[in-house]
C-alpha positions as CSV (number, residue, x, y, z in Angstrom):
1,M,110.8,24.5,-52.0
2,L,107.1,25.1,-52.9
3,L,106.1,21.9,-51.2
4,Y,107.5,23.1,-47.8
5,L,106.2,26.7,-48.3
6,A,102.7,25.4,-48.9
7,A,102.9,23.2,-45.8
8,F,104.2,26.1,-43.7
9,L,101.5,28.6,-44.9
10,Y,98.7,26.1,-44.2
11,L,100.0,25.3,-40.7
12,A,100.6,29.0,-40.0
13,V,97.0,29.9,-41.0
14,S,95.7,27.0,-38.8
15,A,97.8,28.2,-35.9
16,V,96.5,31.8,-36.3
17,R,92.9,30.6,-36.3
18,G,93.5,28.3,-33.3
19,F,95.2,31.2,-31.4
20,V,92.2,33.5,-32.1
21,N,89.7,30.9,-30.9
22,Y,91.7,30.3,-27.7
23,A,92.0,34.1,-27.1
24,N,88.2,34.4,-27.7
25,L,87.6,31.7,-25.0
26,R,89.8,33.4,-22.5
27,Y,88.3,36.8,-23.2
28,A,84.7,35.4,-22.7
29,Q,85.7,33.6,-19.5
30,K,87.0,36.9,-18.0
31,S,83.8,38.8,-18.9
32,G,80.5,39.1,-17.2
33,V,76.9,39.5,-18.3
34,P,76.7,42.5,-20.7
35,P,74.5,45.4,-19.5
36,E,72.1,44.7,-22.4
37,F,71.3,41.3,-20.9
38,A,71.1,42.3,-17.3
39,G,68.0,40.7,-15.7
40,L,67.5,38.3,-18.7
41,V,70.4,35.9,-18.1
42,N,70.8,34.3,-14.7
43,E,74.1,33.0,-13.5
44,K,73.4,29.4,-14.5
45,K,72.4,30.3,-18.0
46,F,75.5,32.5,-18.4
47,R,77.7,29.7,-17.1
48,D,76.0,27.2,-19.5
49,A,76.9,29.6,-22.4
50,Q,80.5,29.8,-21.3
51,D,80.7,26.0,-20.9
52,Y,79.2,25.6,-24.4
53,L,81.8,28.0,-25.8
54,A,84.6,26.1,-24.0
55,A,83.4,22.8,-25.3
56,Q,83.1,24.2,-28.9
57,T,86.5,25.8,-28.7
58,R,88.2,22.7,-27.4
59,F,86.5,20.5,-30.1
60,G,87.4,23.0,-32.8
61,L,91.1,23.2,-31.7
62,V,91.4,19.4,-31.7
63,S,89.6,18.9,-35.0
64,R,91.5,21.7,-36.7
65,A,94.8,20.4,-35.4
66,F,94.0,16.9,-36.6
67,S,93.0,18.1,-40.0
68,A,96.1,20.3,-40.4
69,V,98.5,17.6,-39.3
70,T,96.9,14.8,-41.5
71,S,96.6,17.1,-44.5
72,V,100.2,18.3,-44.3
73,A,101.5,14.8,-43.7
74,F,99.5,13.6,-46.8
75,L,101.1,16.4,-48.8
76,L,104.7,15.9,-47.6
77,L,104.5,12.1,-48.1
78,G,103.3,12.5,-51.7
79,G,99.7,11.5,-51.1
80,F,98.2,13.8,-53.7
81,A,100.6,12.7,-56.4
82,W,100.0,9.1,-55.4
83,L,96.2,9.7,-55.6
84,D,96.7,11.3,-59.1
85,R,98.5,8.2,-60.4
86,L,95.9,5.9,-58.8
87,S,93.1,7.8,-60.5
88,G,95.0,7.7,-63.8
89,S,95.3,4.0,-63.7
90,F,91.4,3.7,-63.7
91,A,90.6,6.5,-66.2
92,G,91.6,7.0,-69.8
93,G,90.9,10.6,-70.7
94,P,91.8,13.8,-68.8
95,V,88.2,14.6,-67.8
96,A,87.6,11.2,-66.3
97,H,91.0,11.2,-64.7
98,A,90.4,14.6,-63.0
99,L,86.8,13.6,-61.9
100,L,88.0,10.4,-60.4
101,Y,90.9,12.2,-58.6
102,F,88.4,14.6,-57.0
103,L,86.0,11.7,-56.1
104,F,88.8,9.9,-54.3
105,L,89.9,13.1,-52.6
106,G,86.3,13.7,-51.4
107,V,86.1,10.1,-50.1
108,L,89.3,10.6,-48.0
109,D,88.0,13.9,-46.7
110,Q,84.7,12.3,-45.6
111,I,86.6,9.5,-43.8
112,V,88.4,12.1,-41.7
113,E,85.3,14.4,-41.3
114,I,82.5,11.9,-40.4
115,P,83.8,11.0,-36.9
116,F,84.2,14.7,-36.0
117,S,80.7,15.5,-37.4
118,W,79.2,12.6,-35.5
119,Y,80.9,13.7,-32.2
120,N,79.7,17.3,-32.7
121,T,76.1,16.2,-33.3
122,F,75.6,13.3,-30.9
123,V,78.0,14.2,-28.1
124,L,78.6,18.0,-27.9
125,E,75.3,19.3,-29.2
126,Q,73.5,16.5,-27.3
127,R,75.1,17.4,-24.1
128,F,73.8,21.0,-24.2
129,G,70.3,20.0,-25.3
130,F,70.4,21.2,-28.9
131,N,70.6,18.0,-30.9
132,R,67.3,16.7,-32.4
133,S,68.9,14.6,-35.2
134,T,68.4,10.8,-35.2
135,V,71.0,8.4,-36.6
136,G,68.7,8.0,-39.6
137,T,68.6,11.7,-40.2
138,F,72.3,12.0,-39.9
139,V,73.0,9.1,-42.3
140,G,70.3,10.3,-44.7
141,D,71.9,13.7,-44.8
142,L,75.3,12.2,-45.6
143,L,73.9,10.0,-48.3
144,K,71.9,12.8,-50.0
145,G,74.9,15.1,-49.7
146,W,77.1,12.6,-51.4
147,I,74.7,11.9,-54.2
148,L,74.2,15.6,-54.8
149,G,78.0,16.2,-54.6
150,I,78.6,13.5,-57.2
151,V,75.9,14.6,-59.6
152,L,76.2,18.3,-59.4
153,G,79.9,18.4,-58.6
154,G,80.5,15.9,-61.3
155,A,78.6,18.0,-63.8
156,I,80.2,21.3,-63.1
157,G,83.6,19.6,-62.6
158,A,83.4,17.9,-66.0
159,G,82.5,21.2,-67.7
160,V,85.3,23.1,-66.1
161,V,87.9,20.4,-66.8
162,W,86.7,20.1,-70.4
163,F,87.2,23.8,-71.0
164,F,90.6,23.8,-69.5
165,V,91.6,20.8,-71.6
166,N,90.1,22.0,-74.9
167,G,89.5,25.8,-74.5
168,G,92.9,27.1,-75.5
169,D,94.4,30.3,-74.1
170,R,90.9,31.6,-73.0
171,A,90.0,28.3,-71.3
172,W,89.9,29.8,-67.9
173,F,87.4,32.5,-69.0
174,W,85.0,30.0,-70.6
175,A,85.3,27.7,-67.6
176,W,84.4,30.7,-65.4
177,C,81.4,31.4,-67.6
178,A,80.2,27.8,-67.3
179,F,80.8,27.9,-63.5
180,T,78.9,31.2,-63.2
181,G,75.9,30.0,-65.3
182,F,75.6,26.8,-63.3
183,S,75.9,28.7,-59.9
184,L,73.3,31.2,-60.9
185,L,71.0,28.4,-62.0
186,L,71.3,26.7,-58.7
187,T,70.6,30.0,-56.9
188,F,67.3,30.2,-58.7
189,F,66.2,26.6,-58.3
190,A,67.8,25.4,-55.1
191,P,64.9,26.6,-52.9
192,V,62.4,24.5,-54.8
193,V,64.5,21.6,-56.0
194,L,67.4,21.0,-53.6
195,M,66.5,22.3,-50.2
196,P,63.3,20.2,-50.0
197,L,65.5,17.1,-50.2
198,F,66.8,17.9,-46.7
199,N,63.9,19.7,-45.0
200,K,60.1,20.0,-45.2
201,F,58.8,23.4,-46.2
202,E,55.2,24.4,-45.6
203,P,53.4,27.6,-46.5
204,L,52.7,29.7,-43.4
205,P,49.1,28.9,-42.3
206,D,46.4,31.5,-42.0
207,G,46.2,33.3,-38.7
208,E,47.5,36.3,-36.8
209,L,51.1,35.9,-37.8
210,K,50.3,35.5,-41.6
211,S,48.0,38.5,-41.4
212,A,50.6,40.7,-39.6
213,I,53.3,39.7,-42.2
214,E,51.0,40.4,-45.1
215,A,50.1,43.8,-43.6
216,F,53.8,44.7,-43.2
217,A,54.6,43.5,-46.8
218,A,51.9,45.6,-48.2
219,R,53.0,48.7,-46.2
220,V,56.6,48.4,-47.6
221,N,55.5,47.4,-51.1
222,F,57.2,44.0,-50.9
223,K,55.6,41.4,-53.1
224,L,55.4,38.1,-51.2
225,Q,56.3,35.1,-53.3
226,G,56.2,32.7,-50.4
227,I,56.5,32.6,-46.7
228,F,57.4,29.1,-45.4
229,T,58.1,27.4,-42.2
230,M,60.9,24.8,-42.2
231,D,61.2,21.8,-39.9
232,G,64.5,23.0,-38.3
233,S,63.5,21.1,-35.1
234,K,64.2,18.0,-37.1
235,R,67.9,18.5,-36.4
236,S,68.3,21.2,-33.7
237,S,66.4,23.2,-31.2
238,K,68.2,26.4,-32.4
239,A,66.1,28.9,-34.3
240,N,66.8,30.9,-37.4
241,A,65.3,32.7,-40.5
242,F,66.6,33.4,-43.9
243,F,65.9,34.8,-47.3
244,T,66.6,32.7,-50.4
245,G,66.0,32.5,-54.2
246,F,65.1,35.0,-56.9
247,G,62.0,35.9,-58.9
248,R,59.1,33.6,-58.5
249,F,61.3,31.2,-56.5
250,R,62.0,33.8,-53.8
251,R,61.2,32.6,-50.4
252,I,61.3,33.8,-46.8
253,V,61.9,30.9,-44.5
254,L,61.1,30.8,-40.8
255,F,62.3,27.8,-38.7
256,D,59.5,26.1,-36.8
257,T,61.5,26.6,-33.7
258,L,61.6,30.3,-34.3
259,V,57.8,30.5,-34.7
260,K,57.3,28.7,-31.4
261,Q,59.8,30.9,-29.5
262,Q,58.9,34.4,-30.7
263,T,55.8,36.6,-30.5
264,V,54.0,37.9,-33.5
265,P,55.7,41.4,-33.3
266,E,59.1,39.8,-32.9
267,L,58.5,37.5,-35.9
268,V,57.4,40.5,-38.0
269,A,60.6,42.3,-36.9
270,V,62.7,39.3,-37.9
271,L,61.0,39.1,-41.3
272,A,61.4,42.9,-41.7
273,H,65.2,42.3,-41.3
274,E,65.1,39.7,-44.0
275,V,63.1,42.0,-46.3
276,G,65.7,44.7,-45.6
277,H,68.4,42.5,-47.2
278,F,66.3,42.4,-50.3
279,K,65.4,46.1,-50.3
280,R,69.0,47.1,-49.8
281,K,70.1,44.8,-52.6
282,H,72.5,42.9,-50.4
283,I,72.0,39.5,-52.1
284,P,72.9,40.8,-55.6
285,Q,75.9,42.6,-54.2
286,Q,77.1,39.4,-52.5
287,I,76.6,37.4,-55.7
288,L,78.6,40.0,-57.7
289,L,81.4,39.9,-55.1
290,S,81.4,36.1,-55.3
291,L,81.6,36.2,-59.1
292,A,84.4,38.7,-59.0
293,S,86.3,36.5,-56.6
294,S,85.8,33.4,-58.7
295,F,86.8,35.3,-61.8
296,L,90.2,36.1,-60.1
297,M,90.5,32.5,-58.8
298,F,89.9,31.0,-62.3
299,W,92.6,33.3,-63.8
300,L,95.1,32.4,-61.1
301,F,94.2,28.8,-61.6
302,S,95.1,29.1,-65.3
303,V,98.4,30.7,-64.4
304,I,99.2,27.8,-62.0
305,Q,98.2,25.2,-64.7
306,R,100.6,26.8,-67.2
307,S,103.4,26.9,-64.7
308,S,104.1,23.1,-64.7
309,W,107.0,23.5,-62.3
310,M,104.5,24.1,-59.5
311,S,102.8,20.8,-60.1
312,L,106.1,19.0,-60.3
313,Q,107.2,20.6,-57.0
314,L,104.2,18.8,-55.3
315,G,105.2,15.5,-56.8
316,F,102.8,15.3,-59.8
317,D,104.2,13.7,-62.9
318,S,102.9,16.6,-65.1
319,S,100.7,19.7,-65.1
320,S,97.0,18.9,-65.2
321,V,93.7,20.5,-64.0
322,Q,93.7,18.4,-60.8
323,A,97.4,19.2,-60.1
324,A,96.8,22.9,-60.6
325,F,93.7,22.6,-58.3
326,T,95.8,21.0,-55.6
327,V,98.5,23.7,-55.8
328,A,95.9,26.4,-55.7
329,F,94.3,24.9,-52.6
330,W,97.5,24.9,-50.7
331,L,98.4,28.4,-51.7
332,Y,94.9,29.7,-51.1
333,A,95.1,29.3,-47.3
334,P,96.7,32.7,-46.5
335,F,94.6,34.5,-49.1
336,S,91.4,33.1,-47.5
337,L,92.5,34.3,-44.1
338,F,92.9,37.9,-45.3
339,S,89.9,37.9,-47.6
340,S,87.7,36.9,-44.7
341,F,88.5,40.2,-43.0
342,F,86.8,42.0,-45.9
343,T,84.0,39.6,-46.7
344,H,82.9,39.4,-43.0
345,A,83.2,43.1,-42.5
346,L,80.9,43.7,-45.5
347,S,78.5,41.0,-44.2
348,R,78.3,42.7,-40.8
349,K,77.7,46.1,-42.5
350,F,74.8,44.5,-44.4
351,E,73.3,43.1,-41.1
352,F,73.4,46.6,-39.6
353,E,71.7,48.0,-42.6
354,A,69.0,45.3,-42.5
355,D,68.5,46.0,-38.8
356,A,68.1,49.7,-39.6
357,Y,65.5,48.9,-42.3
358,A,63.5,46.8,-39.8
359,R,63.7,49.6,-37.2
360,E,62.5,52.2,-39.7
361,T,59.7,50.2,-41.3
362,T,58.2,48.6,-38.2
363,Q,58.7,51.6,-35.9
364,N,59.3,49.0,-33.2
365,P,63.0,48.4,-32.6
366,V,62.2,46.9,-29.2
367,A,60.6,43.9,-31.0
368,L,63.7,43.1,-33.0
369,V,65.9,43.7,-29.9
370,S,63.7,41.2,-27.9
371,A,63.9,38.7,-30.8
372,L,67.7,38.9,-31.0
373,K,68.1,38.5,-27.2
374,K,65.9,35.5,-27.2
375,L,67.8,33.9,-30.0
376,S,71.1,34.6,-28.3
377,I,70.0,33.3,-24.9
378,D,68.3,30.1,-26.3
379,S,71.3,29.2,-28.4
380,L,73.8,29.9,-25.6
381,S,75.6,32.4,-27.8
382,N,78.9,34.0,-26.7
383,L,77.8,37.4,-25.5
384,N,81.4,38.7,-25.2
385,P,83.3,37.7,-28.3
386,H,86.9,38.9,-28.7
387,P,87.3,41.6,-31.3
388,W,89.8,39.4,-33.1
389,K,87.3,36.6,-33.3
390,V,84.6,39.1,-34.6
391,T,87.0,40.4,-37.3
392,L,88.1,37.0,-38.5
393,D,84.9,34.9,-38.3
394,Y,81.7,36.8,-37.5
395,S,79.4,37.4,-40.5
396,H,77.0,39.0,-38.1
397,P,77.8,41.7,-35.6
398,P,77.9,40.7,-31.9
399,V,74.3,40.9,-30.6
400,T,75.3,43.6,-28.0
401,Q,76.4,45.9,-30.8
402,R,73.2,45.2,-32.8
403,V,71.1,46.0,-29.7
404,R,72.9,49.3,-29.0
405,E,72.6,50.3,-32.7
406,L,68.9,49.5,-32.8
407,L,68.1,51.5,-29.6
408,R,70.3,54.5,-30.2
């Protein structure tokens, strides 16, 4: 019974997401240029944005449907239990058995994912002029991602499995502690150890922009640890900026494409928005929320592991860490759907607060408005998203809402 319930829930969630994406496309196709963009977006540009949304939506519906069907088929045909027995035939102890199971599962996932990723990069994004990746960059990213996944994933996975096997009744708590410590460590060191493996980071050179940023930072009492440009143009023509790291590893990163597209006042406004996330303590709040969520998940994971009948229902020979993980994955689908309502709503709230901080500290809301409009137009963003799509998937408010709030 659990087997079919898990399959039904997974398909139902996939169907809901597919329906929302379809409704979002239809909603956008019936809409015109928002008043906030009148005079900035001509008919051709607006039509290109709608064509891009249509292509993305169709691709997403096909890839999601394929993933859902193959995953459910693998479940119903006993694929996970077969993979568990195969892993056990190569590994002796429970830790090695679990790690090999997850490795095989990751390989199968990549076999399914790579063709879709390739199509998205070299066909869809290429068609609309966004792709800058070469085959070498694409393959290099895959290889580096696999190596990091095996090394880092293997390390944390081995620790978690070891605690669950040897930790007794409180195993889930000690496993969560180990997971938390490792995650926080990565948060500190990722900007200087991991991220440079994929992109080149260079300190912002002296000049008008750096002087303007330093003047703003001094005015708001923000200690600059580092402002860097990143070679985002290596993969895409789309622009972005982000804040990452803590302490002396704290960095504000501007894509090189952003620096080329925006004026100095606009870039200062974008940076003020990122500083706003720091000043309003959004990053620690998001980390605490993530830790609370993982705490609950580790506890539920332990409940599933102790309930051996769940593992047996999915065809596993006995209860194990990998069996419990598989059960949890399938039962997590509806929870992830509903939890996304809250997490995305909170993220959108944070974005509004960061915008407000930028408006207050720069006293130039028009600069941030101009920057947001440029980013939206250049990336062919959907200017008329369906409210359902915003609620389900948007971590940032629609740009029209941000513009209205900044100029009120």
